[in-house]
PAZATOR-817087 format. One line per field, with one value per atom (N, C-alpha, C, O): residue number from 1; residue in one letter; atom name; x, y, z. Coordinates in Angstrom, 2 decimals. Atoms other than C-alpha are relative to their C-alpha. Example, Ala and Ser with C-alpha at 12.3 -4.5 7.8 and 13.67 -1.06 7.14 Angstrom:
2
zaza <- 1|1|1|1|2|2|2|2
gukol <- a|a|a|a|s|s|s|s
tormi <- N|CA|C|O|N|CA|C|O
east <- 0.89|12.30|0.90|1.94|-0.82|13.67|-0.77|-0.26
north <- -1.19|-4.50|1.20|1.18|-1.19|-1.06|1.09|2.20
up <- 0.00|7.80|0.00|0.66|-0.06|7.14|0.73|0.90
//
This chain:
115
zaza <- 1|1|1|1|2|2|2|2|3|3|3|3|4|4|4|4|5|5|5|5|6|6|6|6|7|7|7|7|8|8|8|8|9|9|9|9|10|10|10|10|11|11|11|11|12|12|12|12|13|13|13|13|14|14|14|14|15|15|15|15|16|16|16|16|17|17|17|17|18|18|18|18|19|19|19|19|20|20|20|20|21|21|21|21|22|22|22|22|23|23|23|23|24|24|24|24|25|25|25|25|26|26|26|26|27|27|27|27|28|28|28|28|29|29|29|29|30|30|30|30|31|31|31|31|32|32|32|32|33|33|33|33|34|34|34|34|35|35|35|35|36|36|36|36|37|37|37|37|38|38|38|38|39|39|39|39|40|40|40|40|41|41|41|41|42|42|42|42|43|43|43|43|44|44|44|44|45|45|45|45|46|46|46|46|47|47|47|47|48|48|48|48|49|49|49|49|50|50|50|50|51|51|51|51|52|52|52|52|53|53|53|53|54|54|54|54|55|55|55|55|56|56|56|56|57|57|57|57|58|58|58|58|59|59|59|59|60|60|60|60|61|61|61|61|62|62|62|62|63|63|63|63|64|64|64|64|65|65|65|65|66|66|66|66|67|67|67|67|68|68|68|68|69|69|69|69|70|70|70|70|71|71|71|71|72|72|72|72|73|73|73|73|74|74|74|74|75|75|75|75|76|76|76|76|77|77|77|77|78|78|78|78|79|79|79|79|80|80|80|80|81|81|81|81|82|82|82|82|83|83|83|83|84|84|84|84|85|85|85|85|86|86|86|86|87|87|87|87|88|88|88|88|89|89|89|89|90|90|90|90|91|91|91|91|92|92|92|92|93|93|93|93|94|94|94|94|95|95|95|95|96|96|96|96|97|97|97|97|98|98|98|98|99|99|99|99|100|100|100|100|101|101|101|101|102|102|102|102|103|103|103|103|104|104|104|104|105|105|105|105|106|106|106|106|107|107|107|107|108|108|108|108|109|109|109|109|110|110|110|110|111|111|111|111|112|112|112|112|113|113|113|113|114|114|114|114|115|115|115|115
gukol <- m|m|m|m|n|n|n|n|k|k|k|k|d|d|d|d|k|k|k|k|f|f|f|f|e|e|e|e|g|g|g|g|k|k|k|k|w|w|w|w|k|k|k|k|e|e|e|e|f|f|f|f|k|k|k|k|g|g|g|g|k|k|k|k|v|v|v|v|k|k|k|k|e|e|e|e|k|k|k|k|w|w|w|w|g|g|g|g|k|k|k|k|l|l|l|l|t|t|t|t|d|d|d|d|n|n|n|n|d|d|d|d|l|l|l|l|t|t|t|t|q|q|q|q|i|i|i|i|n|n|n|n|g|g|g|g|k|k|k|k|y|y|y|y|d|d|d|d|q|q|q|q|f|f|f|f|v|v|v|v|g|g|g|g|t|t|t|t|l|l|l|l|q|q|q|q|k|k|k|k|r|r|r|r|y|y|y|y|g|g|g|g|y|y|y|y|e|e|e|e|k|k|k|k|e|e|e|e|q|q|q|q|a|a|a|a|e|e|e|e|k|k|k|k|e|e|e|e|f|f|f|f|n|n|n|n|s|s|s|s|w|w|w|w|n|n|n|n|w|w|w|w|g|g|g|g|e|e|e|e|t|t|t|t|r|r|r|r|g|g|g|g|s|s|s|s|k|k|k|k|d|d|d|d|y|y|y|y|k|k|k|k|e|e|e|e|g|g|g|g|e|e|e|e|k|k|k|k|r|r|r|r|s|s|s|s|k|k|k|k|f|f|f|f|e|e|e|e|n|n|n|n|i|i|i|i|q|q|q|q|r|r|r|r|d|d|d|d|q|q|q|q|n|n|n|n|r|r|r|r|s|s|s|s|n|n|n|n|n|n|n|n|p|p|p|p|n|n|n|n|t|t|t|t|d|d|d|d|r|r|r|r|g|g|g|g|m|m|m|m|d|d|d|d|r|r|r|r|n|n|n|n|d|d|d|d|e|e|e|e|n|n|n|n|n|n|n|n|r|r|r|r|d|d|d|d|k|k|k|k|k|k|k|k|r|r|r|r|k|k|k|k|a|a|a|a|g|g|g|g
tormi <- N|CA|C|O|N|CA|C|O|N|CA|C|O|N|CA|C|O|N|CA|C|O|N|CA|C|O|N|CA|C|O|N|CA|C|O|N|CA|C|O|N|CA|C|O|N|CA|C|O|N|CA|C|O|N|CA|C|O|N|CA|C|O|N|CA|C|O|N|CA|C|O|N|CA|C|O|N|CA|C|O|N|CA|C|O|N|CA|C|O|N|CA|C|O|N|CA|C|O|N|CA|C|O|N|CA|C|O|N|CA|C|O|N|CA|C|O|N|CA|C|O|N|CA|C|O|N|CA|C|O|N|CA|C|O|N|CA|C|O|N|CA|C|O|N|CA|C|O|N|CA|C|O|N|CA|C|O|N|CA|C|O|N|CA|C|O|N|CA|C|O|N|CA|C|O|N|CA|C|O|N|CA|C|O|N|CA|C|O|N|CA|C|O|N|CA|C|O|N|CA|C|O|N|CA|C|O|N|CA|C|O|N|CA|C|O|N|CA|C|O|N|CA|C|O|N|CA|C|O|N|CA|C|O|N|CA|C|O|N|CA|C|O|N|CA|C|O|N|CA|C|O|N|CA|C|O|N|CA|C|O|N|CA|C|O|N|CA|C|O|N|CA|C|O|N|CA|C|O|N|CA|C|O|N|CA|C|O|N|CA|C|O|N|CA|C|O|N|CA|C|O|N|CA|C|O|N|CA|C|O|N|CA|C|O|N|CA|C|O|N|CA|C|O|N|CA|C|O|N|CA|C|O|N|CA|C|O|N|CA|C|O|N|CA|C|O|N|CA|C|O|N|CA|C|O|N|CA|C|O|N|CA|C|O|N|CA|C|O|N|CA|C|O|N|CA|C|O|N|CA|C|O|N|CA|C|O|N|CA|C|O|N|CA|C|O|N|CA|C|O|N|CA|C|O|N|CA|C|O|N|CA|C|O|N|CA|C|O|N|CA|C|O|N|CA|C|O|N|CA|C|O|N|CA|C|O|N|CA|C|O|N|CA|C|O|N|CA|C|O|N|CA|C|O|N|CA|C|O|N|CA|C|O|N|CA|C|O|N|CA|C|O|N|CA|C|O|N|CA|C|O|N|CA|C|O|N|CA|C|O|N|CA|C|O|N|CA|C|O|N|CA|C|O|N|CA|C|O|N|CA|C|O|N|CA|C|O
east <- -0.55|79.60|0.82|0.31|-0.97|82.59|0.05|-0.48|0.26|83.26|0.40|-0.32|-0.28|85.13|-0.89|-0.75|0.85|82.67|-0.98|-1.15|1.23|79.72|0.76|0.16|-0.66|81.92|0.29|0.68|-0.48|82.57|-1.24|-1.17|1.50|78.49|-0.94|-2.04|1.03|77.13|-1.48|-2.64|1.48|74.93|-0.56|-1.66|0.90|73.23|-0.81|-1.93|1.23|72.49|-0.67|-1.26|0.63|71.20|-1.36|-2.04|0.96|68.19|-0.93|-1.88|-0.11|68.18|0.37|0.94|-0.98|69.53|-1.43|-1.98|1.01|66.39|-0.71|-1.26|1.37|63.81|0.25|-0.59|-0.59|65.68|0.06|0.01|-0.61|66.47|-1.06|-0.59|1.37|63.08|0.28|-0.34|-0.06|64.31|1.20|1.59|-1.41|67.35|-1.01|-2.06|1.01|66.19|1.38|2.56|-1.14|67.50|1.26|2.18|-0.84|69.97|0.50|1.57|-0.41|71.09|1.05|2.25|-0.84|72.25|0.73|1.74|-0.78|73.94|0.35|-0.79|-0.90|75.91|0.72|1.92|-0.62|76.73|0.75|1.93|-1.27|78.34|0.65|1.77|-1.24|79.27|1.09|2.06|-1.59|81.71|-0.70|-1.38|0.07|81.08|-0.32|-1.48|0.46|81.76|-1.14|-1.94|1.64|78.94|-1.11|-2.24|1.77|76.58|-0.44|-1.46|-0.07|77.14|-0.90|-1.97|0.47|77.09|-1.36|-2.03|1.64|73.56|-0.38|-0.62|0.62|72.28|-0.49|-1.56|0.07|73.33|-0.66|-1.58|1.53|71.57|-1.56|-2.41|1.72|68.16|-0.26|-1.41|0.62|68.02|0.04|-0.45|-0.18|69.26|1.12|1.32|-1.04|71.95|1.16|2.02|-1.60|74.87|1.01|0.66|-0.82|78.09|0.01|-0.02|0.25|77.91|-0.76|-0.49|1.54|74.46|0.11|-0.21|0.19|74.89|0.88|0.13|-1.36|77.84|-0.62|-0.43|0.69|75.74|-1.11|-1.17|0.79|72.83|0.95|0.40|-0.73|75.44|0.43|0.33|-0.77|77.07|-1.12|-0.83|0.76|73.73|-0.77|-1.39|1.25|71.69|0.98|2.09|-0.51|72.07|0.59|1.18|0.10|72.49|-0.10|0.72|0.03|71.42|0.48|0.09|-0.66|73.44|-0.87|-1.27|1.32|71.19|0.98|1.91|-0.10|71.88|1.04|2.15|-0.51|73.12|1.57|2.26|-1.46|76.32|1.01|0.94|-1.31|79.90|-0.18|0.09|-0.40|79.95|-0.57|-0.04|1.02|77.11|0.70|0.67|-0.42|78.81|1.38|1.46|-0.44|81.86|-0.53|-0.55|0.36|80.51|-0.37|0.00|0.60|78.76|1.03|0.76|-1.24|82.00|0.89|1.09|-0.14|83.32|-0.84|-0.31|1.03|80.25|0.73|1.16|-0.10|81.09|1.34|1.39|-1.28|84.58|0.38|1.17|-0.28|84.43|-0.45|0.32|0.22|82.28|-0.01|-0.72|-0.31|83.51|2.01|2.81|-1.13|86.78|-0.57|0.05|0.02|85.25|-0.42|0.00|0.50|83.25|1.54|1.54|-1.24|87.06|0.83|1.51|-0.31|88.26|-0.61|-0.24|1.31|85.35|0.27|0.46|-0.64|86.21|1.36|1.63|-1.70|89.79|0.26|1.21|-0.69|89.59|-0.82|-1.56|0.68|88.29|-0.11|0.13|1.07|86.96|-1.13|-1.98|1.58|84.20|-0.78|-0.40|0.96|80.89|-0.26|-1.35|0.30|81.21|1.22|1.00|-1.15|84.83|-0.14|0.43|0.41|83.15|-0.60|-0.15|0.83|80.33|0.99|1.11|-0.72|83.03|0.87|1.27|-0.72|84.81|-0.37|0.27|0.87|82.04|-0.46|-0.51|0.18|81.12|1.13|1.03|-0.89|84.55|0.00|0.13|-0.57|85.07|-1.67|-1.71|0.71|81.42|0.11|-0.53|-0.07|82.15|1.41|1.42|-0.99|85.45|-0.67|-0.61|0.67|83.56|-0.79|-1.33|1.33|80.86|1.41|1.56|-0.77|83.68|0.87|1.26|-0.83|85.54|-0.50|0.11|1.58|82.11|-0.44|-1.45
north <- 0.78|-18.42|-0.49|-1.61|0.92|-20.04|-1.20|-1.11|1.03|-23.57|0.10|-0.27|-0.53|-22.44|1.16|1.24|-1.35|-19.25|-1.40|-1.67|0.27|-21.97|-1.39|-2.45|1.23|-24.60|0.64|0.01|-1.10|-21.79|0.38|0.82|-0.94|-20.68|-1.08|-0.96|1.50|-24.57|0.33|0.19|0.12|-23.76|1.28|0.89|-0.68|-20.64|-0.59|-0.51|0.19|-21.96|-1.19|-1.37|1.17|-25.34|0.22|-0.81|-0.01|-23.87|0.47|0.02|0.09|-22.59|-0.57|0.12|1.51|-25.60|-0.50|-0.65|0.78|-27.19|0.69|-0.24|-0.86|-24.69|-0.11|-0.06|-0.34|-24.57|-1.46|-1.50|1.20|-28.26|-0.88|-1.64|0.57|-29.75|-1.77|-2.46|1.53|-33.61|-0.24|-1.35|0.31|-33.30|-0.54|-0.10|0.13|-34.91|0.62|0.88|-0.47|-33.79|-1.05|-0.33|1.21|-36.85|0.15|-0.36|-0.46|-35.86|1.88|2.10|-1.06|-32.29|-0.22|0.43|0.46|-34.10|-0.70|-1.15|0.10|-35.73|0.76|0.51|-0.87|-33.07|0.99|1.23|-0.87|-30.82|0.99|1.45|-1.13|-28.33|-0.05|0.71|0.35|-30.01|-0.09|-1.08|-0.03|-29.28|-0.88|-1.05|1.07|-32.50|-0.65|-0.92|0.42|-33.85|0.44|-0.06|-0.26|-31.94|0.30|0.75|-0.26|-31.72|-1.74|-2.07|1.30|-35.60|-0.13|-1.10|1.03|-35.75|0.72|-0.11|-0.51|-33.08|-1.20|-1.73|1.15|-35.57|-1.43|-2.00|1.13|-38.63|0.10|-0.80|-0.42|-36.83|0.47|0.18|-0.89|-34.72|-0.23|0.44|0.63|-37.16|0.68|0.31|-0.59|-34.73|-0.25|-0.74|-0.29|-34.35|0.60|1.62|-0.58|-33.74|1.61|2.45|-1.42|-30.51|0.57|1.64|-0.63|-29.69|0.47|1.65|0.29|-30.33|1.38|2.20|-0.94|-27.65|1.86|2.95|-1.00|-25.36|0.95|2.17|-0.64|-25.08|0.31|1.25|-0.37|-24.64|1.73|2.70|-1.57|-21.61|0.92|2.09|-1.12|-20.10|0.55|1.60|-0.66|-19.81|1.14|1.41|-1.43|-16.43|-0.09|0.90|0.18|-17.77|0.67|0.78|-0.86|-15.26|1.50|2.34|-0.48|-12.98|1.64|1.37|-1.24|-9.53|1.09|1.45|-1.49|-6.57|0.63|0.80|-0.83|-4.71|-0.06|0.84|0.51|-7.00|-0.02|0.05|-0.66|-6.48|-1.63|-1.44|1.28|-10.33|0.71|1.18|0.15|-9.94|1.33|1.10|-1.22|-6.06|-0.69|-0.51|-0.05|-7.86|-0.88|-0.35|0.13|-10.45|0.32|-0.16|-0.81|-8.41|0.93|1.04|-0.78|-6.20|-1.18|-1.16|1.29|-9.60|-0.69|-1.37|0.59|-10.70|1.23|0.97|-0.86|-7.28|0.03|0.15|0.23|-7.64|-0.58|-0.27|1.33|-10.89|0.61|0.90|-0.48|-9.57|0.56|0.36|-1.52|-6.37|-0.60|0.10|0.36|-8.65|-1.00|-0.82|0.75|-11.50|0.59|0.27|-1.36|-8.47|0.58|1.18|-1.34|-6.69|-1.54|-1.44|1.45|-10.94|-0.07|-0.02|-0.11|-11.04|0.89|0.35|-0.91|-7.70|-0.02|0.35|0.20|-8.39|-1.24|-1.38|0.88|-11.48|-0.79|-1.75|0.06|-11.88|-1.66|-2.12|1.37|-15.37|-0.20|-0.98|0.33|-14.76|1.37|2.29|-0.59|-13.33|1.25|1.57|-0.79|-10.23|0.82|1.74|-0.26|-9.78|-0.25|0.30|0.55|-11.78|1.10|1.77|-1.09|-9.10|0.90|1.08|-1.11|-6.30|0.29|1.37|0.40|-8.12|0.22|0.81|0.27|-8.99|1.76|2.20|-1.64|-4.85|0.82|1.79|-1.17|-3.32|-0.53|0.31|0.15|-5.55|0.26|0.49|-0.40|-5.14|1.89|2.60|-1.49|-1.43|0.42|1.20|0.34|-1.99|-0.29|0.36|0.09|-3.34|0.77|0.60|-0.81|-0.43|1.33|1.84|-0.58|1.59|-0.10|0.83|0.54|0.03|-0.29|-0.27|0.36|-0.89|0.65|0.33
up <- -1.05|-64.95|0.12|0.20|-0.13|-64.58|1.19|2.30|-1.13|-62.86|1.20|2.12|-1.24|-60.21|0.88|2.10|-0.94|-58.97|-0.15|1.04|-0.53|-59.35|0.68|0.53|-1.13|-57.10|1.15|2.13|-1.18|-54.76|0.76|1.90|-0.16|-54.60|0.21|0.74|-0.48|-54.48|0.58|0.17|-1.17|-51.35|-0.46|-0.08|0.27|-52.54|-1.78|-2.28|1.40|-56.12|-0.19|-1.25|0.20|-55.45|0.26|0.31|-0.13|-54.85|-1.74|-2.38|1.66|-58.36|-0.72|-1.56|0.54|-59.80|-0.15|-1.24|-0.18|-58.34|-0.67|-1.25|0.59|-60.05|-1.56|-2.46|1.36|-63.03|-1.03|-2.26|0.45|-63.63|0.68|1.52|-1.20|-61.88|0.03|0.84|0.19|-62.90|0.75|1.13|-1.01|-60.99|1.91|2.37|-1.47|-57.10|0.74|0.51|-1.30|-53.83|-0.05|0.34|0.02|-54.05|-1.05|-0.72|0.76|-57.32|0.48|0.33|-0.98|-55.49|0.53|0.25|-0.73|-52.98|-0.57|-0.70|1.00|-55.27|-0.60|-0.68|0.91|-57.32|1.18|0.97|-1.04|-54.26|-0.72|-0.50|0.70|-56.74|-0.53|-0.47|0.56|-58.57|-1.56|-1.83|1.41|-62.29|-0.55|-0.92|0.58|-63.74|0.10|-0.80|-0.75|-61.51|-0.19|-0.29|0.90|-62.66|-1.59|-2.13|1.80|-66.39|-0.24|-0.74|0.10|-65.98|0.46|0.11|-0.56|-64.10|-1.03|-1.90|0.98|-66.68|-1.07|-1.40|1.50|-69.64|0.83|0.26|-0.20|-67.43|0.17|0.11|-0.96|-66.07|-1.25|-1.59|1.22|-69.54|-1.35|-2.26|0.72|-71.69|-1.43|-2.59|0.84|-73.09|-0.36|0.38|0.26|-75.09|0.95|1.54|-0.64|-73.22|-0.19|0.70|0.61|-75.35|0.37|0.92|-0.45|-74.64|1.20|1.34|-1.31|-70.83|0.02|0.55|0.16|-71.16|-0.28|0.25|0.72|-73.29|1.00|1.13|-0.95|-70.55|1.14|1.72|-0.77|-68.13|-0.05|0.69|0.24|-69.51|-0.59|-0.81|0.99|-71.42|1.01|0.83|-1.38|-67.40|0.22|-0.25|-0.04|-65.90|1.31|1.73|-1.95|-61.91|0.47|1.39|-1.09|-60.50|-0.08|0.73|-0.14|-61.52|-1.08|-2.21|0.77|-63.18|-0.18|0.53|0.74|-65.09|0.79|0.30|-0.38|-62.58|0.91|1.41|-0.75|-60.99|-0.86|-2.09|0.87|-61.85|-0.54|-1.73|0.64|-62.97|-1.42|-2.43|1.31|-65.28|-1.31|-2.52|0.37|-66.34|-1.44|-2.65|0.58|-66.87|-1.46|-2.57|1.25|-69.29|-1.48|-2.55|0.71|-71.17|-1.12|-2.31|0.11|-71.88|-1.42|-2.63|1.01|-73.05|-1.09|-1.96|1.43|-75.50|-1.11|-2.24|0.74|-76.70|-1.26|-2.48|0.50|-77.45|-0.87|-1.77|0.81|-78.82|-1.27|-2.18|1.14|-81.26|-0.75|-1.73|0.29|-82.14|-0.76|-1.40|0.46|-82.95|-0.87|-1.92|0.87|-84.93|-1.38|-2.48|1.33|-87.27|-0.55|-1.62|0.58|-87.82|-0.35|-1.37|1.00|-88.58|-1.26|-2.44|1.44|-90.72|-1.53|-2.62|0.55|-92.55|-0.94|-2.09|0.34|-93.03|-0.94|-1.72|0.73|-94.45|-1.27|-1.05|1.15|-98.01|-0.06|-1.18|0.14|-97.70|0.36|-0.07|-0.69|-95.38|-0.78|-1.50|0.98|-96.45|0.01|-0.48|0.12|-96.03|-1.00|-1.79|1.04|-97.77|-1.71|-2.65|1.67|-101.08|-0.32|-1.24|0.53|-101.07|-0.69|-1.90|0.32|-100.62|-1.37|-1.81|0.84|-103.48|-1.57|-2.44|0.68|-105.83|-0.30|-1.45|0.56|-105.63|-0.31|-1.06|1.39|-106.60|-0.62|-1.52|1.24|-109.32|-1.45|-2.66|1.53|-110.97|0.08|-0.70|0.14|-110.38|-1.01|-1.96|1.57|-112.51|-1.35|-2.40|1.65|-115.27|-0.20|-1.30|0.46|-115.03|-0.68|-1.79|1.00|-115.62|-1.29|-2.00|0.61|-117.62|-1.58|-2.65|1.03|-119.89|-0.58|-1.20
//
């Protein structure tokens, strides 16, 4: 869920927000009125979160996007693509754990053959 979509669909999400974050009052929800920054600030206030934690809570919640929805599938595709890119970057970088393991194995093999 991105913040633009959140702001556009606030009326639909209001009830779900109340269920998920029960410490938010009706007055809080009225003041938030679909504003992302206001929402994050209110989560910080009611739950004692740091800003990063409040944003993480926002981003990790499903927001009613089920596995069959277009938005969910797009997010899933992006996640898979990002994971593939990350793995490729790690395997190409000799300073990562994977790269170091391969180098260590290659060095061991060379020593065995030479020794």
